[in-house]
C-alpha positions in Angstrom: 0.0 0.0 0.0 1.4 3.4 -1.0 2.1 5.8 1.8 1.6 8.8 -0.5 -2.1 9.3 0.2 -1.4 9.3 4.0 1.3 12.0 3.5 -1.2 14.2 1.5 -3.8 13.7 4.2 -1.3 14.8 6.9 -0.4 17.9 5.0 -4.1 18.9 4.6 -4.8 18.2 8.2 -1.8 20.2 9.2 -3.3 23.2 7.4 -6.6 22.6 9.1 -4.9 22.3 12.5 -3.3 25.7 11.9 -6.8 27.2 11.3 -8.1 25.6 14.5 -5.3 26.9 16.6 -5.5 30.5 15.3 -9.3 30.7 15.3 -9.6 29.3 18.8 -7.3 32.0 20.1 -9.2 34.7 18.2 -12.5 33.4 19.3 -11.5 33.4 23.0 -9.9 36.8 22.7 -13.0 38.3 21.0 -14.7 38.8 24.4 -13.5 39.1 27.9 -15.5 36.2 29.0 -15.0 34.0 26.0 -17.6 31.6 24.8 -19.3 29.1 27.1 -20.6 29.0 30.6 -17.8 30.3 32.6 -14.9 32.6 32.4 -11.8 30.7 31.3 -8.6 31.1 33.2 -5.8 32.4 31.1 -3.6 29.4 32.0 -5.5 26.8 29.9 -6.0 29.2 27.1 -2.4 30.2 27.1 -1.3 26.6 27.3 -3.6 25.8 24.3 -2.2 28.7 22.3 1.5 28.1 23.1 1.3 24.3 22.7 -0.7 24.7 19.5 1.6 27.3 17.9 4.7 25.4 19.0 3.4 22.1 17.8 2.4 23.7 14.5 5.8 25.2 13.9 7.8 22.1 15.0 5.5 19.7 13.0 5.8 21.9 9.9 9.6 21.9 10.3 9.4 18.1 10.7 7.3 17.7 7.5 9.3 20.1 5.4 12.8 19.4 6.5 12.5 16.0 8.2 14.6 14.2 5.5 17.4 16.7 6.0 17.9 15.9 9.6 19.9 13.0 10.8 17.7 9.9 11.6 17.7 10.4 15.3 17.1 14.2 15.1 14.2 13.7 12.8 12.7 11.2 15.1 13.1 13.6 18.1 11.7 16.6 16.2 8.6 14.6 15.2 8.1 13.2 18.7 8.3 16.7 20.2 5.8 18.0 17.7 3.4 15.1 18.5 3.7 15.7 22.2 2.8 19.4 21.5 -0.2 18.3 19.4 -1.5 16.0 22.2 -1.1 18.8 24.8 -3.0 21.1 22.5 -5.8 18.6 22.0 -6.2 17.8 25.7 -6.1 21.6 26.6 -8.7 22.4 23.9 -11.0 19.6 25.0 -10.7 20.7 28.6 -11.6 24.3 27.6 -14.6 22.9 25.7 -15.9 21.3 28.9 -17.2 24.7 30.0 -20.3 23.9 27.8 -21.2 20.9 29.8 -24.7 21.3 31.3 -24.5 22.4 34.9 -27.3 21.6 37.3 -28.0 23.0 40.7 -29.4 25.9 42.5 -26.6 28.3 41.7 -25.9 27.1 38.1 -25.6 29.9 35.5 -26.9 30.0 32.0 -24.4 29.5 29.2 -23.0 32.5 27.5 -23.4 33.0 23.8 -20.6 34.3 21.6 -20.4 36.2 18.3 -19.4 33.3 16.1 -22.0 30.7 16.9 -24.8 29.8 19.3 -23.2 27.3 21.6 -20.3 24.9 21.3 -20.9 23.5 17.8 -18.1 25.3 16.0 -15.6 24.6 18.8 -16.7 21.0 19.1 -16.3 20.5 15.4 -12.8 22.1 15.4 -11.5 20.3 18.5 -12.9 16.8 17.7 -11.5 17.4 14.2 -8.1 18.3 15.7 -8.3 15.1 17.9 -8.9 13.0 14.7 -6.1 14.9 13.0 -3.6 14.3 15.8 -4.5 10.6 15.8 -3.7 10.6 12.0 -0.5 12.5 12.7 0.5 9.9 15.3 -0.3 7.0 13.0 1.6 8.6 10.1 4.6 9.2 12.3 4.5 5.6 13.7 4.3 4.0 10.3 6.9 6.5 8.9 4.5 7.8 6.2 5.9 11.3 6.9 
């Protein structure tokens, strides 16, 4: 089986991941509260942004210049990028948890945002990023990229 289609899929998913990282940051910065039920601490948002931007840069370097590195260096660069992607995905999914229904006497209503009514856009982006990172991991493990 040719690994060429897997590499093309990885390149396309990398571009989509870049869009997710950038738009998530813009969306959360658009209002002081951010979207969702609660204010989001700057820590998780910052972690998501830094990990996502770093993973994107390191992963892009790995994809573009990976064959120019020594074997061990390319392996390390790819692994560092994957760790960054997994941190980004986990942080993003944890941020999404602010939309989980809250029950109780003191529960507040969910906040709306300017880009959508509720979590649909973020859910699509972050579940898509999770799928993308699974594909990145598979492609890395089978040396398709």
